[in-house]
N, C-alpha and C positions, 0 to 999 in steps of 0.2 A: 118405680117402686123401690125405696130401698131394701137391702136384706138385712134381719135382725140381728143385732150385735151378738159377736159370742161365736156364730156359724160359720163353718169352713177356714177356722182357723186352728187347724189340725199341725202339730208339728211333722214336717216332712222326716222320714227315717231315711238317713243315705244307705248305698251300696256300703260304706265304711263302717258305718253302726251297726249294721247287721253283720258284716264279718267280724268286727271287735266282740259282740254279743256270742256269735258260736265259738271263735278262739278262746274266749273267759270260759265259757260252758265247756268245753271240750277239758281245759286246763283243770276246770274244779271238778270234773269226774274224774279225771287221773288222779286228784289228790284225795278224794273221799274214796272213790273204788274199793284200793286196796283195805281199808279199815272195814268196809261193807263187806267185802271178799270173806274176810277174817269171820265176821259175826255170822254170815250165814252159814259158812262151813260146820261152824261149832254148834249150831242149833238144827242142822239137819241130820239125816242118816249118815252114820258114820261109814260104812261098805260105800256109798255114795261119794261121799268127802273123798275118800282115800283113792277111787278110781278118777277123781276129778271130775265128776259129773254137775257137781254144783256151781254153776258160773254166775248167775245173775239171780236168781230165786231159791230159797230154801224149798227144800222137800223133805216129807215126814220128818216134821218138827217134834223136839225132844229138847229136856233139859238135862238129861243124864251126865253129858260130860263136864257140867261145871259141879254137878253133885257130887262126881267121883275126883273129880280134880282137887276139890278143896279138903279131899280126904288124905290127900299124898301129905306123908309126915313130913314137918317142918315148912308147910307153906305158910300156915297161919304168923309164926314167929319171924318167918322171914319178912312178911308182910309189917309186922310190927315196927322190926328193925327198918325198912324202908323208908317208913312213914316217920319214925322217930330223927331219922339221920335228914329227911329231906325237911323237917318241920324247924329244926334246931339249927340246921348246918344254915338254911337259908335267913333266919333271924339273924343268926352271928355274923353272916355275910353280909346282910344289909347294913347291919350296925357298924361293919367294920368299913366295909367301902364306902358307905355315908361321911363317917367320920374324917377317914383319910384323904378322901375327896375333897371334902370341906377343908379341910388343914391345909392341904397343899395349895388352897388359894390364898392364903394369909401370910403376905407379905413381910410382917415381925416374926416367923417363924424361922428359929435359927435352923440354916442348912437345907432349908425349903426345897430350892433346886436341885442339890444333889440328891436328895432323899426321893425327890420325884422322879428325877432320869435313872437314879439306880432301880427302882422299883419298876418301871416300865422297860428296865433292860432286860429284866427276867423272863418277859415277854418272846424274847428272841433269842436268849442263850440259855442252855440248859446241860447241867453237868452229866444228865443220860440217866438210864434206868438203874442198873447198879449203885450207883455213888448215893441215888435217891433212897434205895429199897436199905443201904447201909445207915443213912440217916435215919430213916424211920425205924430201924431195929434198934439204933442208937438210942433212939427218944421212947423205947418201949411202947411203940405204936403197932406193934404187931399183935394180932389177936386181941385188940383194942378197940372197943367201941369209938373213941379219939380219933382213932384213924380216919374215920369217915368226917370229921368236923373240921379239925387242927387244920390238916393241908389246904383245904380249900377256902379257908374264911376271907383269905387278901387274896383277891382279882384285880391285877393290873388293868385289865380291858374295862371294869365295872368301876373301877377308882377313875378311870379316864371318863366315864360316861359322868361320872357325880361331878368331876371337877369341871369340864364343860358346862354343866347344867349350871353350879353354883355361880361361874362366873357370866351367866347370862343374867343372873338376876341382879335389882340394883342395890349398888353397895352402901345407899343411902340407909337403908333398914337396919344393916350389920351396924352403922355407924351411930345411928339414932340408939339404938340398944346400948352399945357401949358408953355413950354419954350419959346413959340413965343408970350406968353402974354394972351392966350386965358383963359377966365372965364369960370367955369364950365357949365355956360348957353350955352355959345356958343360950347364950346366942345360937348354939348348934341345937338345943333341943327344944328352944321354946320359938326362935325364929325360921330357923332352915330348914327344919324337919316338915312345918308345913306347907313351904315352899315347895319342896324337894319332893314331894309325894308321887308326881309321875316318875320321875326318872329312878324312886326308890322301888316303885312298883315293876319298874322294868329289871332291874338288877334283880328282884326277889323272882321274876320270872327266869331269868337267866341261871340264877341259882337253882331254884326247885328243879329245874328241868336236868341240869346239871348232877344235881345230887339225886334225883330219881332214876336216871338212865343208867348211873355210875354202875359199872361190875368190876373194870381192871384194879380198883384198890381190894376189892374182896378176893380177886383173884391171885394178889402179891401178897398182899397183909395177911390173910384170913385165913386160919385152919378149922377153926371153931366152927362148927357146924351152927351154933347160937347164933353166931353174928352173921350169917348167910344173908343176904340182899333177895328183894324178889328178881332185879336182873340179874343176880347170877344164880339165882334157881331156875331161870329160864333159860339162861348161858348153859346151863349143866342137863336139864332137861331137852333141849333142843339136839344137845350132841348124843342123848340117852333117851331119845323118845321111846323109841323100841322095845328095849328092856323095861322102861316104866311102864307101858301100857301091858306088857305081861305081869308087870308086878302088881297092877290094878287089878286086871282080871283072876289072878291066883288069890288076890285077898277079898273078890268079891263078896266069897261064901263067908267069911269070918266076920265082915262087917253087915251083913246082912242083906245084901243086896244080890240077887243073883241075874248076872247077865247073860243071857241065852239066844237073843235076839241080836240078829248080825247090824240092825241099825244101830243099834246101842252101845254095841260091844268097842271098848277102847281099841283104838289103833296109834301106829306114831304120828299120823298125822293130825289125829283129834287132840289129842295129848299138846303138839306143840301150837297148834291155834287158839286151843282154849288158853293155855297158860300165857298166851300172847295176850290175848285179849284183855286176860286177868291183871297184866300188867301196864298194858298200855290205856286201858279206860280211866284210871284215876286222873292221870297229869293231863289228859282229851277233857275231862269235865272240868278241873282247874284252868286251864288256859284260857279259854274265853270271857273269863271272869277280869280277866289281867288286861284284856286284849286294847281297850281304851286306855289305857295308862300307858301300854308299851309304844303305841305309835306317837303319842305325847312325848314320852320322856325320849323317844329316840329322836325325835324330830327338832327340839327346842334345844336352841344352842349351836346346831348344826350350821345354821344359816346366820352372817351376820350382816349388818348394816340395814 
């Protein structure tokens, strides 16, 4: 008697498959756990967190840390500056990198090879910190919001990515547009940008993460606290968390919040972790949206033939 179709056709899982699942599960856990650890410590009792007793599960849940940290002077303005520089800097970086990457593929562009090689050369050689600061100072980019935007607009690495991607697209599309009378700018805006969405999204990710995480330009060029970014605030608060925790506790009465419970009393650890979560969370939420473009943009053009 024949057996029914579809039975006993289970896929066999080899020992190698099991080992790979275990290895990747461990790697995933190691990547996720630091963020999870930060979050559970910010919503757990501060005295337990300061003693290192919060490891895997939160205890004595509360949200007082976030309520108090958001009352820190200058945090709201720093968040506005960080969002503004990230959005504007990312947009201009995508436009500049996209256009230059496209232009460096145009054989009729005068001096194309020299300009491209000179641009790439800046990836490997730098004048140093002091000449860079002198240049920024001479350009009046100290204590200036444009110091966050102009220096990072042109990235040689991003230009390479766009140029490689454009070279992988059919040249016939550009030639057909030019035959129809389209100018170089029209070809770029109407033909190449729709084709280059994956690589432009990749450039946007790199630029957004770089702008959001940057704090050294603030450290070196800015002394006006109205231009401080969230990352620089985090840098300051990590170094001054103990004094900041005392400041929050001393101002608690005037703010209208009386902190008398050890579980919610601010500590250096609670301040560090809470500010870290506030700084990291926005970019963590944005990154997955562009991930599908990121993979496609990096891979296309990397393999020829």
